Wavefront OBJ file of the C-alpha trace (Angstrom):
o trace
v -14.424 173.784 -95.308
v -16.134 172.050 -98.098
v -18.318 168.722 -97.441
v -18.052 166.713 -99.921
v -19.575 162.942 -101.160
v -16.031 161.391 -101.219
v -14.860 159.712 -97.824
v -11.793 161.876 -97.091
v -12.224 164.656 -94.428
v -9.378 167.796 -95.088
v -8.640 169.960 -92.636
v -6.038 172.518 -92.882
v -4.173 173.511 -89.919
v -2.852 177.021 -89.782
v -0.124 176.178 -86.695
v 2.271 173.596 -87.726
v 3.775 173.854 -84.787
v 0.979 172.136 -83.146
v -0.185 169.601 -86.425
v 3.969 168.341 -85.720
v 3.071 168.115 -81.648
v -0.065 166.620 -82.965
v 1.638 163.368 -85.190
v 5.072 163.256 -82.762
v 2.248 161.931 -79.790
v 0.829 159.596 -82.251
v 3.735 158.460 -82.861
v 4.494 157.831 -79.575
v 1.584 155.969 -78.976
v 1.290 153.833 -82.015
v -1.038 155.841 -83.714
v -1.782 157.197 -87.282
v -3.993 160.243 -87.672
v -6.674 158.384 -88.981
v -7.217 155.800 -85.768
v -6.512 158.439 -83.333
v -9.517 160.559 -85.260
v -11.590 158.032 -86.429
v -11.832 156.857 -82.539
v -12.205 160.399 -81.025
v -15.230 161.030 -83.471
v -16.606 157.535 -82.419
v -16.193 159.011 -78.469
v -18.110 161.933 -79.704
v -21.213 160.714 -81.347
v -21.537 158.078 -78.133
v -21.453 161.205 -75.799
v -23.635 162.953 -77.754
v -26.146 160.099 -78.024
v -26.087 158.675 -74.447
v -26.542 162.719 -73.688
v -30.382 162.684 -75.869
v -31.413 159.702 -74.695
v -30.828 161.163 -71.116
v -32.956 163.572 -72.084
v -36.470 161.594 -73.290
v -37.064 160.416 -69.804
v -36.510 164.029 -67.914
v -39.290 164.609 -70.910
v -41.636 162.379 -70.176
v -41.675 162.862 -66.792
v -43.099 165.841 -67.735
v -45.767 165.145 -69.739
v -49.014 164.813 -67.760
v -50.688 161.092 -67.223
v -54.083 160.862 -68.185
v -56.311 158.233 -65.997
v -56.257 155.016 -67.311
v -59.066 154.749 -69.555
v -60.010 158.754 -69.942
v -58.816 158.830 -73.445
v -61.407 156.088 -74.295
v -64.212 156.926 -75.638
v -67.792 156.086 -73.935
v -70.316 153.611 -75.030
v -73.352 155.409 -76.077
l 1 2 3 4 5 6 7 8 9 10 11 12 13 14 15 16 17 18 19 20 21 22 23 24 25 26 27 28 29 30 31 32 33 34 35 36 37 38 39 40 41 42 43 44 45 46 47 48 49 50 51 52 53 54 55 56 57 58 59 60 61 62 63 64 65 66 67 68 69 70 71 72 73 74 75 76
């Protein structure tokens, strides 16, 4: 699928029955496809950001810790 500069996202769904079921389920919940999509994308991105943040402390814990002042140059 092409990725353009517009604000539109176009998805061709081959299975028309899935499309109809999705729209029916969203209508029962009082949601539009756009509302549902924006919400789902927000949750997806937040979960990715949270998982990326979880990895950072683990990496820091694996780094060797130099004793205080070990990296400073001694005065001649």
